[in-house]
C-alpha positions in Angstrom: -31.9 -30.9 -25.5 -29.5 -28.9 -23.9 -26.9 -26.8 -25.6 -23.3 -26.6 -25.2 -23.3 -23.0 -23.6 -25.8 -24.1 -20.8 -23.7 -27.6 -20.2 -20.7 -25.3 -19.6 -22.5 -22.8 -17.5 -24.0 -25.7 -15.3 -20.6 -27.2 -15.3 -19.0 -23.6 -14.2 -21.7 -23.1 -11.2 -20.8 -26.8 -9.8 -17.1 -25.8 -10.2 -17.8 -22.3 -8.2 -20.0 -24.3 -5.3 -17.1 -27.1 -4.9 -14.4 -24.2 -4.5 -16.2 -21.7 -2.5 -18.4 -24.2 -0.2 -16.2 -24.1 2.8 -15.3 -20.2 2.7 -17.9 -18.6 5.1 -19.9 -15.6 3.9 -20.2 -12.0 5.5 -16.8 -12.0 7.5 -13.0 -11.2 6.5 -10.8 -14.4 5.9 -7.4 -13.2 6.2 -5.7 -15.9 3.9 -7.0 -17.7 1.1 -4.2 -19.9 -0.6 -4.1 -19.6 -4.1 -4.7 -23.0 -5.9 -1.4 -24.3 -7.5 0.7 -21.9 -5.9 0.9 -22.0 -1.9 3.3 -19.0 -2.0 0.4 -17.0 -3.1 -2.4 -15.9 -1.0 -5.3 -12.7 -0.4 -7.5 -11.7 2.2 -11.0 -12.5 1.3 -14.7 -10.9 1.9 -17.6 -12.5 0.4 -20.9 -10.8 0.7 -23.6 -12.4 2.8 -25.7 -13.1 -0.2 -23.2 -14.6 -2.4 -24.4 -17.6 -4.4 -22.5 -18.9 -7.7 -25.9 -18.8 -9.7 -25.1 -15.3 -10.9 -21.9 -13.4 -11.5 -20.7 -10.7 -8.9 -18.6 -7.7 -9.1 -14.9 -7.9 -7.6 -12.7 -5.3 -6.1 -9.2 -6.2 -6.2 -7.2 -4.5 -3.5 -3.3 -3.9 -3.8 -1.1 -2.7 -0.6 2.0 -1.4 -0.8 3.3 -3.7 2.1 1.5 -6.9 0.8 -1.2 -6.3 3.8 -4.1 -8.0 2.4 -6.5 -7.6 5.4 -6.4 -4.0 5.7 -7.9 -2.6 2.6 -10.6 -5.6 2.8 -11.6 -4.4 6.3 -12.0 -0.9 5.0 -14.3 -2.2 2.3 -16.2 -4.9 3.6 -19.0 -3.2 5.2 -19.9 -1.1 1.9 -19.3 -4.4 -0.2 -21.6 -6.3 2.0 -24.4 -3.8 1.5 -23.6 -3.5 -2.4 -23.0 -7.4 -2.9 -19.0 -6.9 -4.2 -16.7 -9.6 -3.5 -13.4 -7.9 -2.2 -10.1 -9.7 -2.4 -6.7 -8.2 -1.0 -3.5 -9.7 -2.0 -1.0 -10.7 0.4 1.7 -10.5 -1.8 2.0 -7.4 -3.9 4.4 -4.9 -2.8 6.2 -2.0 -3.7 9.7 -2.4 -5.3 8.8 -5.8 -6.7 7.6 -5.7 -9.9 7.9 -9.2 -10.9 6.3 -10.5 -7.8 3.2 -7.9 -7.8 2.8 -9.1 -11.3 2.9 -12.7 -10.4 0.5 -11.9 -7.1 -2.1 -10.0 -9.7 -2.0 -13.0 -11.9 -2.3 -15.5 -9.2 -5.6 -13.7 -7.3 -7.2 -13.2 -10.7 -6.9 -16.8 -11.9 -7.8 -18.1 -8.3 -10.8 -15.8 -7.7 -12.2 -16.6 -11.1 -11.7 -20.3 -10.3 -13.6 -20.2 -6.8 -16.3 -17.7 -7.3 -18.7 -16.4 -10.2 -17.0 -13.0 -11.0 -18.9 -10.6 -13.3 -16.0 -9.8 -16.0 -17.8 -6.5 -16.7 -17.6 -5.3 -13.4 -13.8 -6.2 -12.0 -12.7 -3.1 -10.3 -9.0 -2.3 -8.4 -8.3 -0.4 -5.4 -4.6 0.6 -4.4 -2.7 2.5 -1.9 0.4 4.5 -2.4 2.4 2.2 -4.7 -0.3 0.0 -4.8 -2.6 2.9 -6.5 0.1 3.3 -8.9 -0.2 -0.3 -9.8 -3.8 -0.3 -9.9 -3.8 2.7 -12.3 -1.4 1.0 -14.5 -3.2 -2.2 -14.4 -6.6 -0.7 -15.5 -4.5 1.1 -18.5 -3.6 -2.5 -19.8 -6.6 -4.6 -18.6 -10.2 -4.9 -18.6 -10.8 -2.6 -15.3 -13.9 -0.8 -14.9 -12.7 1.7 -12.3 -10.1 2.2 -9.8 -9.7 3.8 -6.2 -6.6 5.5 -6.2 -5.8 6.2 -2.5 -2.8 8.3 -1.7 -1.0 8.3 -4.8 -1.8 9.0 -8.9 0.3 7.8 -11.9 3.6 9.2 -10.8 4.0 11.3 -13.6 1.6 12.8 -16.3 -1.8 11.7 -16.4 -2.0 9.3 -19.8 -4.1 9.9 -22.4 -5.3 6.3 -22.6 -6.6 6.9 -18.9 -10.3 6.7 -19.7 -11.5 4.7 -17.0 -13.6 5.9 -13.8 -11.5 7.0 -11.1 -12.0 7.6 -7.7 -9.2 9.8 -6.1 -8.8 10.0 -2.5 -5.9 11.4 -0.1 -5.5 12.6 3.5 -5.0 16.4 4.0 -1.5 15.5 5.6 -0.6 13.1 2.7 2.6 13.9 0.9 0.9 12.8 -2.3 -2.2 14.9 -1.6 -1.4 17.3 -4.3 -1.1 14.8 -7.3 -4.2 12.9 -6.6 -5.8 16.3 -6.6 -4.0 17.1 -10.0 -5.2 13.8 -11.6 -8.6 14.1 -10.7 -8.6 17.6 -12.0 -7.0 16.7 -15.4 -9.3 13.7 -15.7 -12.4 16.0 -15.3 -11.0 18.4 -17.7 -10.7 15.4 -20.1 -14.3 14.5 -19.5 -13.0 11.1 -17.6 -15.5 10.1 -14.9 -13.7 10.8 -11.7 -14.4 11.9 -8.0 -12.0 13.5 -5.4 -12.5 12.9 -1.7 -10.0 14.6 1.3 -10.2 13.4 4.6 -8.5 14.3 7.7 -5.2 12.3 7.9 -2.0 11.3 6.3 -0.4 8.5 4.0 -2.9 5.7 4.4 -5.8 3.8 2.8 -9.1 5.8 2.4 -11.2 5.9 5.8 -14.0 2.9 6.0 -16.3 6.2 5.8 -15.5 6.6 2.2 -15.6 3.3 1.3 -19.3 3.4 0.5 -19.2 6.4 -1.6 -16.0 5.0 -3.6 -18.2 1.9 -4.4 -21.2 4.0 -5.2 -19.1 6.1 -7.6 -17.6 3.2 -9.6 -21.2 1.5 -9.6 -22.4 4.6 -11.3 -24.8 5.4 -8.3 -22.5 8.7 -7.4 -22.4 11.0 -10.5 -18.9 12.7 -11.2 -18.4 16.2 -10.4 -15.3 18.8 -10.7 -12.9 18.6 -7.7 -13.5 21.4 -5.5 -11.6 24.7 -6.3 -8.0 25.1 -4.9 -8.1 26.6 -1.3 -5.8 29.0 0.2 -4.7 26.5 2.6 -4.3 23.8 -0.1 -2.0 26.0 -2.4 0.0 27.5 1.0 0.7 23.9 1.9 1.8 22.7 -1.3 4.4 25.6 -1.5 5.8 25.2 2.0 6.1 21.6 1.4 8.0 21.8 -1.5 10.6 24.3 -0.2 11.1 22.4 3.2 11.6 19.2 1.0 14.1 20.7 -1.2 15.9 22.1 2.1 15.7 18.3 3.6 17.5 17.1 0.6 20.2 19.7 0.2 21.3 20.0 4.0 23.8 18.1 5.7 23.1 15.6 8.7 23.4 18.1 11.4 21.0 20.7 9.2 18.9 17.9 8.6 18.4 17.3 12.5 17.7 21.0 13.3 15.1 20.7 10.6 13.4 17.6 11.8 13.4 18.7 15.4 11.5 21.9 14.0 9.1 19.7 12.0 8.4 17.6 15.0 7.4 20.8 17.0 5.0 22.1 14.0 3.5 18.5 13.3 1.8 18.7 16.8 0.6 22.3 16.4 -3.1 22.4 17.9 -4.5 24.2 14.9 -4.9 22.9 11.3 -3.1 24.9 9.1 -0.3 25.0 6.1 2.7 24.8 8.7 1.2 21.8 10.4 0.2 20.0 7.3 3.7 20.8 5.3 5.6 19.5 8.6 3.6 16.0 8.5 4.0 15.5 5.0 7.6 16.4 4.8 8.1 14.0 7.8 6.2 11.2 6.5 7.6 11.5 2.6 11.1 11.7 3.9 10.7 8.8 6.4 9.1 6.6 3.3 11.6 7.8 0.7 14.7 6.9 3.1 12.9 3.6 3.7 12.7 2.9 0.2 16.0 3.8 -0.9 17.4 2.0 1.9 15.8 -1.3 0.9 16.9 -0.4 -2.8 20.7 0.3 -1.9 20.8 -3.1 0.4 19.4 -4.8 -2.7 22.4 -3.7 -4.8 24.8 -4.3 -1.7 25.6 -0.5 -1.9 26.1 -0.6 2.0 27.3 3.1 2.7 24.4 4.4 0.7 22.0 2.3 2.5 23.3 3.0 5.7 23.0 6.8 5.2 19.3 6.2 4.0 18.4 4.2 7.3 20.2 6.9 8.9 17.7 9.3 7.9 14.9 7.6 8.3 15.8 7.1 12.1 16.3 10.7 12.6 12.5 10.6 12.2 11.7 7.7 13.9 14.5 6.5 16.3 12.5 3.7 17.4 11.3 2.5 13.9 12.2 -1.4 14.1 12.0 -1.8 10.4 14.6 1.2 10.0 17.0 -0.1 12.7 17.2 -3.6 11.1 18.0 -2.0 7.9 20.7 -0.1 9.5 22.3 -3.3 11.4 22.4 -5.1 7.8 23.9 -1.9 6.0 26.8 -1.7 9.3 27.2 -5.4 8.9 27.8 -5.2 4.9 30.4 -2.5 5.8 31.8 -4.9 8.6 31.0 -2.0 11.3 30.2 -5.1 13.8 29.6 -2.6 16.9 27.0 -0.5 15.0 25.5 -3.6 13.3 25.0 -5.2 16.9 23.9 -1.9 18.6 21.1 -1.4 15.6 20.1 -4.8 15.6 19.2 -4.8 19.4 17.5 -1.5 19.3 15.4 -3.2 16.3 14.6 -6.2 18.3 14.0 -4.0 21.7 11.4 -2.1 19.5 9.4 -5.2 18.2 11.3 -6.7 15.3 10.9 -10.4 16.1 11.5 -12.1 12.7 14.6 -14.5 13.6 14.4 -16.5 10.4 15.2 -13.3 8.7 18.4 -12.6 10.8 19.4 -16.1 10.2 18.9 -15.9 6.5 20.9 -12.6 6.1 24.3 -13.2 4.7 25.8 -9.9 5.9 25.6 -11.1 9.5 27.5 -14.2 8.6 31.2 -12.7 9.8 29.5 -11.9 13.1 27.3 -14.9 13.9 30.0 -16.5 16.2 30.4 -13.3 18.2 29.3 -13.5 21.8 27.3 -10.0 21.4 25.7 -10.7 18.3 24.6 -14.2 19.7 23.2 -12.3 22.7 21.3 -10.0 20.7 19.9 -12.6 18.3 18.5 -14.9 21.5 16.9 -11.9 22.8 14.0 -12.8 20.5 11.5 -14.8 22.1 10.8 -18.2 20.6 7.0 -17.8 20.2 7.0 -14.0 19.7 
C-alpha cells in the first residue's frame, strides 16, 4: 500500500506536468505570466532534458530595469548544458523595493507550482541594483549561491554573508572596485567566492563567463583568492574618485568642460587608467543622475529633478528617457516651452510610449496647446 509521501509526490509530479506541458524546452520564452497575478511575469529557459520526475536547480535573475530576457539569454547555453532552469523577472527593478519584493514572491511561487525545483540548489543572479537585491535575498532566504554582476552589497560586507558568491565586473564599470573588494573580504573570511573581470562596462556578465559562474556555484570550480591588486587597477580607482569629486562640486559650465574632456579620454585607443576612469565617471554620473531624476520626480521636487535630468543630458544629449524626464520636470515647473521641446527630442530619439505621456498629470495644463498636441501626435500609432 502506498504511503502518504508517495501519493503526494505522485500528485506533485502530475501538477508539474500539467503546468509545464505547453512550455517549450531548450529555448527562451519572453513572458510566462504568473498564475494568480497577470501583472507579474518572467522570462524562462527550460533545459532540453527537463522532466518533472526529478527536482532541478534553478537560477532566478534580477535586472535593475525589469528586463527578464537579457540575463536569461546570457545563461541559457550554459544552463542547458548544466541542466538548470533559468527565470528572469520582468517586474523587479531599481528604486521599487515593494514591487521587487512582490516580483520575487510571485516568480518563486509560480516556478514552484509549475516545475520540479530542487530547493537545495536555488541560486540568484543580479546586475547592478539587482545584484544588491540578490545578495540581500541570499542573506534572508535559502539561497545556495549568488552571481553578483556589476555591484556588491553597497556597504561593508555583512558578517552573515556566508553563501558562495561569484562576483564579476567589467574593467570600465564604475562599481568594479566594490565588487573586487567584496570578493577579497569574502576570501579572507574563508567564504567561497570567485572574482572574474572582463573587458566592458556596467552590464551583465558576458555569456562567455556564464558557464564559469554555474560551474563555481555547482562546486565544479573551486574558490581561489582574487588576483592581486594591479597598478592599473589602483591608478584607475584613484583617478575615478578624484574626477567624481570634481564632477560633484563643479557648476554647470565646469561640468560641461569636464564632460567634453572625459568624452575624448573614453575614446583613447589604448587601455589604461585614463580611459577606464573616463568611462567609469561618465557612466556612473549618468546613471546616478537618472536615478536622482526619477526619485525627485516621484517626490514632485521638479526643480531638483530638472537639474538631475539636465546633468544626464550633458553626457547623453539624445537619450530618450532623460529627455522625457526633463519634459516631465519642466511641465511640473509650468515651463511649457522647455517641456514641449524636451518631449519632442525624446520622441525624435525613440520614446514612443504614448500611454505614458497620456497618463502623466504634469502634462495636463498643456494638453490643449497646439504645440503639445503636435508633438504628442508625432508618435506613430504602431511604434
